[in-house]
C-alpha positions in Angstrom: 32.3 -15.7 -29.0 31.4 -12.1 -29.5 30.9 -10.1 -26.4 27.8 -7.9 -26.7 27.8 -4.7 -24.7 24.6 -4.0 -23.0 22.4 -1.3 -24.5 23.0 2.2 -23.0 20.3 3.1 -20.5 17.8 5.7 -21.7 18.8 9.3 -21.0 17.3 10.5 -17.8 16.5 14.1 -17.2 18.1 15.9 -14.3 16.1 16.0 -11.1 14.6 19.5 -10.7 16.1 21.6 -8.0 14.1 23.3 -5.3 12.3 26.2 -6.9 12.2 24.7 -10.4 9.3 22.3 -9.8 6.4 23.3 -11.9 8.1 26.6 -13.0 5.6 28.6 -14.9 6.4 29.6 -18.5 6.6 33.4 -17.7 9.2 32.5 -14.9 11.3 30.6 -17.4 11.1 33.4 -19.9 11.7 36.4 -17.7 13.3 35.0 -14.6 13.1 37.3 -11.6 12.5 40.4 -13.7 8.9 40.9 -12.7 9.7 40.6 -9.0 12.5 43.2 -9.2 10.3 45.5 -11.3 7.4 45.4 -8.8 9.8 46.0 -5.8 11.5 49.0 -7.4 8.2 50.4 -8.8 6.6 50.2 -5.3 9.6 52.0 -3.8 9.7 54.7 -6.4 6.0 55.4 -6.3 6.1 55.6 -2.5 9.0 58.0 -2.6 7.4 60.2 -5.2 4.2 60.4 -3.3 5.9 61.4 -0.1 8.4 63.8 -1.6 5.9 65.5 -4.0 4.4 67.9 -1.5 7.7 68.4 0.4 10.3 69.3 -2.3 8.3 72.2 -3.9 7.8 73.8 -0.4 11.5 73.6 0.4 12.4 75.0 -3.0 9.9 77.8 -2.9 11.1 78.8 0.6 14.5 79.8 -0.9 13.3 81.4 -4.1 12.5 85.1 -4.6 9.9 84.3 -7.3 6.9 82.0 -7.5 7.8 78.5 -8.8 5.6 79.1 -11.9 7.3 82.4 -12.8 10.3 82.6 -15.0 13.7 83.6 -13.5 14.1 84.0 -9.8 17.2 83.5 -7.6 18.3 81.7 -4.5 17.6 83.7 -1.3 17.1 83.4 2.5 15.2 86.6 2.8 11.9 84.7 3.1 13.0 83.2 6.4 14.3 86.7 7.5 10.9 88.2 6.6 9.1 85.4 8.4 10.9 85.7 11.7 11.0 89.5 11.7 7.4 89.9 10.7 5.4 91.8 13.4 3.3 89.5 15.5 5.0 86.2 14.4 6.5 85.6 17.8 3.1 85.9 19.4 1.7 83.4 16.8 4.3 80.9 17.8 3.7 81.4 21.5 -0.1 81.1 21.1 0.3 78.0 19.0 2.5 76.3 21.6 0.2 77.4 24.4 -2.8 76.0 22.5 -1.0 72.7 21.9 0.1 72.4 25.5 -3.3 73.1 26.9 -4.9 70.7 24.4 -2.5 67.9 25.5 -3.0 68.6 29.2 -6.8 68.7 28.9 -7.0 65.5 26.8 -4.8 63.5 29.0 -6.5 64.8 32.2 -9.8 63.5 30.8 -8.6 60.3 29.0 -6.2 58.7 31.5 -8.6 58.6 34.5 -11.4 57.3 32.3 -9.1 54.5 31.0 -8.1 53.5 34.5 -11.7 53.6 35.8 -13.1 51.5 32.9 -10.2 49.0 32.6 -8.9 48.5 36.1 -11.9 49.1 38.5 -15.3 47.6 39.0 -17.1 50.3 37.2 -20.9 50.4 36.4 -21.6 49.9 32.6 -17.9 49.9 31.8 -18.3 48.1 28.5 -21.1 50.5 27.3 -19.0 53.6 28.3 -16.0 52.1 26.6 -17.9 51.8 23.3 -19.4 55.3 23.5 -16.0 56.8 24.2 -14.9 55.5 20.8 -17.6 57.2 18.8 -16.0 60.6 18.4 -13.2 58.9 16.4 -15.7 58.7 13.5 -16.6 62.4 13.7 -14.5 65.2 12.2 -13.1 67.8 14.7 -14.7 70.4 12.4 -18.1 68.8 12.9 -17.5 68.5 16.7 -16.6 72.2 16.8 -19.8 73.1 15.0 -21.7 71.1 17.6 -19.9 72.8 20.5 -20.8 76.2 19.1 -24.4 75.3 18.8 -24.5 74.3 22.5 -21.7 76.4 24.2 -21.2 79.3 21.8 -22.2 82.9 22.7 -25.7 82.3 21.3 -25.6 78.5 22.1 -28.5 76.6 23.5 -27.0 75.9 26.9 -25.2 79.2 27.0 -28.5 81.1 26.6 -30.1 78.9 29.3 -27.3 79.5 31.8 -27.1 83.2 31.1 -30.9 83.4 31.5 -30.8 81.6 34.9 -27.6 83.0 36.4 -26.8 86.2 34.5 -23.3 85.1 33.5 -21.6 82.2 31.7 -18.4 80.6 33.1 -17.0 79.6 29.7 -15.8 81.3 26.5 -15.1 79.2 23.5 -13.5 82.1 21.7 -10.4 82.1 23.8 -7.2 80.0 23.8 -8.4 77.8 26.8 -11.8 77.4 25.2 -10.3 76.5 21.8 -7.9 74.1 23.5 -10.7 72.4 25.4 -12.8 71.8 22.3 -9.8 70.4 20.5 -9.0 68.2 23.5 -12.6 66.7 23.5 -11.9 65.7 19.9 -8.6 64.1 20.9 -9.7 62.3 24.1 -10.7 59.1 22.3 -7.2 58.7 20.9 -5.5 59.1 24.3 -8.2 56.8 25.8 -7.6 54.0 23.3 -3.8 54.1 23.8 -4.1 53.9 27.6 -7.0 51.4 27.6 -5.3 49.0 25.2 -2.1 49.2 27.3 -4.1 48.3 30.5 -6.0 45.5 28.8 -2.8 43.9 27.5 -0.9 44.1 30.8 -1.3 41.6 33.7 -1.9 42.3 37.3 1.1 40.6 38.9 2.6 43.8 40.3 -0.8 44.9 41.5 -1.3 41.6 43.4 2.2 42.1 44.9 1.3 45.5 46.1 -2.0 44.3 47.6 -0.3 41.4 49.3 1.8 43.9 51.4 -1.3 45.8 52.4 -1.7 48.5 49.7 -5.3 49.6 49.2 -7.0 49.9 45.8 -6.3 53.7 45.5 -2.6 53.2 46.5 -2.3 50.4 43.9 -3.7 52.7 41.2 -1.5 55.6 42.2 1.8 53.6 42.8 1.5 50.8 40.2 -1.1 51.4 37.5 -0.4 55.1 36.7 3.4 54.7 36.4 2.9 51.8 34.0 0.9 54.1 31.8 3.8 56.4 31.1 4.7 55.0 27.6 1.1 55.2 26.2 0.6 58.6 27.9 3.9 59.8 26.3 3.0 58.5 22.9 -0.6 59.9 23.0 0.6 63.2 24.4 3.1 63.8 21.7 0.6 62.7 19.0 -2.0 65.1 20.4 0.5 67.9 20.7 1.5 67.5 17.0 -2.1 67.3 15.9 -2.9 70.5 17.8 -0.1 72.3 16.1 -1.3 71.4 12.6 -5.1 71.5 13.2 -7.0 74.1 11.1 -10.7 73.6 12.1 -10.6 75.0 15.6 -8.3 78.0 14.9 -10.3 78.9 11.8 -13.8 78.5 13.3 -13.1 79.8 16.9 -9.8 81.7 16.6 -10.4 84.1 13.7 -13.6 85.7 15.1 -11.7 86.4 18.3 -8.6 87.7 16.5 -6.5 84.7 17.7 -4.1 83.6 15.0 -2.3 80.3 15.3 0.2 78.8 12.9 -2.3 76.9 10.8 -4.7 79.7 10.1 -1.7 82.0 9.5 -0.8 79.7 6.6 -4.4 79.8 5.5 -4.5 83.6 5.6 -1.2 83.8 3.7 -2.3 81.4 1.0 -6.1 81.4 0.5 -7.3 84.6 2.1 -4.5 86.8 0.7 -5.3 88.7 -2.5 -1.6 88.9 -3.5 0.1 85.9 -1.7 3.8 86.1 -0.8 4.7 82.6 -2.0 8.2 82.9 -0.6 6.9 83.7 2.9 4.3 81.0 2.6 7.1 78.5 1.7 9.2 79.5 4.6 6.3 79.3 7.0 5.3 75.9 5.6 8.9 74.6 6.0 9.0 75.8 9.6 5.8 73.9 10.4 7.1 70.8 8.6 10.4 70.8 10.5 8.5 71.3 13.7 6.3 68.3 13.2 9.2 66.1 12.0 11.2 67.1 15.2 8.2 66.0 17.3 8.0 62.6 15.5 11.8 62.1 16.0 11.6 63.1 19.6 8.7 60.7 20.1 10.6 57.8 18.5 13.7 58.4 20.7 11.7 58.6 23.9 9.8 55.4 23.1 13.0 53.4 22.6 13.2 53.2 26.4 9.5 52.0 26.8 10.7 48.5 27.6 11.6 49.8 31.1 7.9 49.8 31.9 7.2 46.1 30.9 5.6 44.7 34.0 5.9 40.9 33.4 7.7 38.9 30.8 6.0 35.7 29.8 2.4 34.6 30.1 0.1 37.2 31.5 -2.4 36.5 34.2 -6.0 37.5 34.3 -6.7 40.9 35.7 -8.6 41.3 38.9 -10.6 44.5 38.9 -10.1 46.8 41.9 -13.0 47.8 44.1 -12.6 51.5 44.9 -15.8 51.6 47.0 -17.8 54.8 46.9 -15.2 56.5 44.8 -16.5 54.7 41.8 -19.6 56.9 41.8 -17.5 60.0 41.7 -15.7 58.4 38.7 -19.1 57.5 37.2 -20.1 61.2 37.4 -16.8 62.2 35.8 -17.1 59.8 32.9 -20.8 60.6 32.5 -20.2 64.3 32.4 -17.7 63.9 29.6 -19.9 61.5 27.6 -23.1 63.6 28.0 -21.8 67.2 27.8 -18.6 66.7 25.8 -19.8 64.3 23.1 -23.5 63.4 23.0 -25.1 66.8 23.7 -23.1 68.7 21.1 -23.9 66.0 18.5 -27.6 65.8 19.4 -27.9 69.6 19.4 -26.2 69.7 16.0 -28.6 67.2 14.6 -31.6 69.0 16.2 -30.3 72.3 14.8 -30.3 70.7 11.3 -34.1 70.1 11.6 -35.1 73.5 13.1 -35.1 77.1 11.9 -33.7 78.2 15.3 -32.4 76.5 18.4 -33.1 78.3 21.6 -34.2 77.4 25.2 -36.8 80.1 25.0 -38.9 78.2 22.4 -39.8 74.5 22.1 -37.6 73.2 19.3 -40.5 70.9 18.1 -42.4 74.1 17.3 -39.6 75.1 14.9 -39.2 71.9 12.9 -38.3 72.4 9.3 -36.5 70.8 6.4 -35.4 74.1 4.8 -31.8 73.5 5.9 -31.6 70.3 3.9 -33.5 71.9 1.0 -30.7 74.5 0.7 -28.1 71.7 0.5 -30.0 69.6 -2.1 -31.4 72.5 -4.1 -28.0 74.1 -4.8 -25.9 71.8 -7.0 -22.4 72.7 -5.7 -23.4 71.8 -2.1 -24.9 68.4 -3.2 -21.8 67.8 -5.4 -19.6 68.3 -2.3 -21.4 65.3 -0.6 -21.0 63.1 -3.7 -17.3 64.2 -4.0 -16.5 63.3 -0.4 -18.1 59.9 -0.8 -16.3 59.3 -4.1 -12.9 60.5 -2.8 -13.3 58.4 0.4 -14.4 55.2 -1.4 -11.9 55.3 -4.3 -9.2 56.6 -2.0 -9.8 53.9 0.6 -9.7 51.2 -2.0 -6.6 52.6 -3.7 -4.7 53.3 -0.5 -5.5 49.9 1.0 -4.4 48.0 -2.1 -1.2 50.1 -2.5 -0.5 50.0 1.2 -0.8 46.2 1.2 1.7 45.9 -1.6 4.1 48.3 0.3 3.8 46.1 3.4 4.4 42.9 1.5 7.5 44.4 -0.2 8.8 45.8 3.0 8.0 42.8 5.2 7.9 39.7 3.0 10.5 40.2 0.3 14.3 40.3 -0.1 14.2 43.9 -1.5 17.4 45.5 -0.4 15.8 48.8 0.5 12.9 47.2 2.4 13.7 49.1 5.7 13.9 52.4 3.8 10.6 51.7 2.1 8.9 51.1 5.4 10.3 54.4 6.8 9.2 56.2 3.7 5.7 54.8 3.9 5.3 55.9 7.5 6.8 59.3 7.1 3.6 61.2 6.0 2.7 61.1 9.7 5.0 64.1 10.0 3.5 66.0 7.1 0.4 68.2 8.1 -2.6 68.2 5.8 -2.1 71.9 5.1 1.5 71.3 4.0 0.3 68.4 1.7 -2.2 70.8 0.1 0.3 73.7 -0.3 3.1 71.4 -1.6 0.9 69.5 -4.1 -0.6 72.9 -5.3 2.9 74.0 -6.2 3.9 70.6 -7.5 1.0 70.6 -10.0 2.0 74.1 -11.0 5.6 73.2 -11.4 5.6 69.9 -13.3 4.5 69.7 -17.0 0.9 68.8 -17.3 0.2 69.3 -13.6 -2.5 71.9 -14.3 -4.6 69.1 -15.6 -4.7 67.5 -12.1 -5.1 70.7 -10.0 -8.7 71.2 -9.0 -9.8 67.7 -9.7 -11.0 64.9 -7.5 -7.9 62.9 -8.6 -5.7 65.5 -7.0 -7.7 65.2 -3.8 -7.4 61.4 -3.8 -3.7 61.8 -4.1 -3.5 64.3 -1.3 -5.8 62.5 1.0 -4.1 59.2 0.1 -0.6 60.5 1.1 -2.0 61.4 4.5 -3.7 58.0 4.9 -0.8 55.8 3.7 0.7 55.4 7.2 -2.7 54.4 8.6 -3.0 51.7 5.9 0.5 50.4 6.7 -0.2 50.3 10.4 -3.4 48.4 9.9 -2.0 45.7 7.5 1.6 45.3 8.8 0.7 43.5 12.1 -1.5 41.0 10.2 1.3 40.3 7.8 3.8 39.6 10.5 1.4 37.0 12.0 1.5 34.9 8.8 4.2 32.2 9.0 7.2 32.3 6.6 6.5 28.6 5.7 3.7 29.8 3.5 6.0 31.8 1.3 8.6 29.0 1.3 6.2 26.3 0.3 5.0 28.4 -2.7 8.6 29.1 -3.7 9.5 25.4 -3.6 6.5 24.7 -5.9 8.0 27.2 -8.4 6.0 30.3 -7.7 7.8 33.6 -7.9 7.2 36.4 -5.3 4.3 38.0 -7.0 2.5 34.7 -7.6 3.0 33.9 -3.9 1.7 37.2 -2.9 -1.3 37.3 -5.2 -2.4 33.7 -4.7 -1.7 33.2 -1.0 -0.9 36.3 1.0 -3.6 38.6 -0.3 -6.3 36.1 0.5 -5.1 35.7 4.0 -4.9 39.5 4.5 -8.5 40.2 3.5 -9.8 40.9 7.0 -6.9 43.3 7.7 -7.5 45.0 4.3 -11.2 45.4 5.2 -10.2 47.0 8.5 -7.8 49.2 6.7 -10.6 50.2 4.2 -12.9 51.3 7.1 -10.0 53.2 8.8 -9.1 55.0 5.6 -12.7 55.7 4.7 -13.3 57.3 8.1 -10.1 59.4 7.7 -10.8 60.5 4.2 -14.5 61.4 4.7 -13.3 63.7 7.6 -10.4 65.2 5.7 -10.5 68.6 4.2 -7.3 70.6 5.0 -5.5 69.7 1.7 -8.6 70.5 -0.2 -8.4 74.1 1.0 -5.6 74.6 -1.5 -6.4 71.9 -4.1 -10.1 71.8 -4.6 -11.7 73.6 -7.6 -15.2 74.9 -8.1 -16.4 71.4 -9.0 -14.3 69.4 -6.5 -15.3 70.8 -3.2 -15.8 68.4 -0.3 -18.0 68.4 2.8 -15.4 70.1 5.0 -14.7 73.0 2.6 -18.4 73.5 1.9 -19.2 73.6 5.6 -16.6 76.3 6.2 -18.0 78.3 3.3 -21.5 78.0 4.6 -20.3 79.0 8.1 -18.7 82.1 6.9 -22.0 83.0 5.2 -23.8 82.6 8.5 -25.8 79.6 7.4 -25.7 77.7 10.7 -28.7 75.5 10.0 -27.3 74.4 6.6 -23.9 73.7 8.2 -25.7 71.5 10.8 -27.6 69.7 8.0 -24.4 69.0 6.1 -22.7 67.8 9.2 -25.6 65.5 10.0 -25.4 64.0 6.5 -21.7 63.4 7.0 -22.4 61.7 10.4 -25.2 59.5 8.8 -23.0 58.4 5.9 -20.1 57.6 8.1 -22.3 55.6 10.5 -23.9 53.6 7.7 -20.5 52.7 6.2 -19.0 51.9 9.6 -21.9 49.7 10.4 -21.8 47.8 7.1 -18.0 47.4 7.4 -18.4 46.2 11.0 -20.9 43.5 9.9 -18.6 42.5 7.1 -15.6 42.2 9.4 -17.6 40.2 11.9 -18.7 37.8 9.1 -15.1 37.4 8.0 -14.0 36.5 11.5 -16.7 33.8 11.8 -16.0 32.5 8.3 
C-alpha cells in the first residue's frame, strides 16, 4: 500500500515586526532617509541663522580693512583703538550706571506690586493685574515718545508744574531720568516673573509663620520676599542686559543731552558716521556681544541653585490672602500712581497729541483738534509704506518663525537626533545677541557672501534679522506644550508604521495648534515693536515704523510721530484682541 505524504501547507508570510505594520511605500523605498535629512537640515539652518550675524563681526574686529575690500591683514589694533579712544571709559561707566539704575527702579516698582496683588487682599487686584501687562504690547520707543509728550521740557505736565510751582523736580534728559523711563518699560517683565512665582507657590510656610504669632507684614518680610529671590534674580539680570543693549532711550533722550551709551555709540560709529571705521565698529560690537553672553552665562549659573528656594514639594495648598489692614490703601496709592502716571497718562497724551496741532495745559486740547498729523503720514508714500512693511514683516515673520520654531522643538525634544541638546542650546542662544549686533552682523554678512547684496535693504532681510531675535521666544512658547504630550502618542504611530515626520505632521502638529497660536501672537508683538536691526539693514523702500518714527523725531515732527505711534498701538491691539479670541475659542473647542 502506497503511503501518501500529506500536501505541504501553503507558504505563510512572516508576521510583520513592530514598526512594519502598514509601512508606507515611501518608507520602504527610502527607509529613514527623510527623517535624518529633516533633522540635519533643521540643525544646519538654525546654526547658520545664529552664526550669520556673529561670525562677520568677529572677523571684522581683527581685520584692518572692511570685509568687502580686497586684501587686508590680521590685526588687534581695532581693540587697542577702542579701549584707548578718548571718552570710551566714561561710555562704559555711564552704560553700567544706566543699566544698574534701570534694574533697581524696575524691581523697586514691580516686586512690591506683585506682592500686593498676589499675596494680599487688594482692591481691584485682578483689574490692576491686567492693566500692568499692557505695556508689554507697546514698544519702549513709543513709551519714550509718550513720556516726552508728558514729562519732557515742553511736556504737558511739565508745563503745568512749572507754571504752578516755578520749577520741575524731574529731568528726563539725564541718566536717572533715562533709567526711570526704561524701567517703566521693563516693569511688566519683572512683575510677571514675580507674580507667576507667587501664584504657583503655596502658603504652607506662611501659615507656619502665622501659627507662631507672626503678623501679615512680618510674614511678607520674612517669608514671601525671600522666596522671590529666584524670579527677582532672573528678572534683574534680564532687565540689566536689556538696558545695556537698548537703543531707543539713549538715542531719543541721551543724544540731545550729550550722553553717549554703548548702543548709541555703535549707532554713531555705523550709521551717523560719514566715513565709518569698520574695524572699530567690529571691535565695539564684539565687546558688547561678549558682555551680553557673559550676563546670560552668569544668569544660568546662578539659577542652578534656585531649588534652594522651593517652599513645598508635592501638592500645593490654596493660598490665603493676607490682610495688611490700612497699609493696603498706601499700596493702592503706590500701584495707582504707577498705572496712571507711568503707563496710562503717557499713552493717552501720545494719542491726544496725534489728534492735536499742539498739546499744552494753557489751551484746551479740544480747541486744537486736527487730522493733519495723520495726513502727513498717509500723504507721503514712504511713511505709509513703513506701516505696511511693519505689518508684513510681523505677519510673515511670525508665521515663519512659529513654524520653524515648532520643527526645532520637535527635533530637539521628540526625536532621537544625536545633537538634540546642542540644537536646543543653539536655538535659544540669540537671547544673548542684541538687536543692533544682529543688524550690523547681517549687514556685513550680506556684503561678504556672494549674492548677499540682493538681500540687503529688502523686507526679506528684515524678516531674517527679526526672526533670529524671535526664535528663542518661539522655542520658549512651544517647548512646554510639547513636553506635556505623552510619549505614547509617538510610540503608537511608530508601531503603526509611521516614520518620524509622518508622526509629527499628522499628530503632534495638530495637538500643538494652541501653543503655536500663542507663539504667533508673541512673535507678532515682538516683531511689530522691533526696529534696531533695521537701522542697519533697511533700505529706502523697506523702512519700518520704528525707523520712520526716529526719522520724523529728528525732523521735529512730534505730532506725526504721535500719529505713527498711535497707529502702531491700534494695529497691535486689534491683532492681540483677535488672537486672544482665537486662543479662547481653541481652549473651549
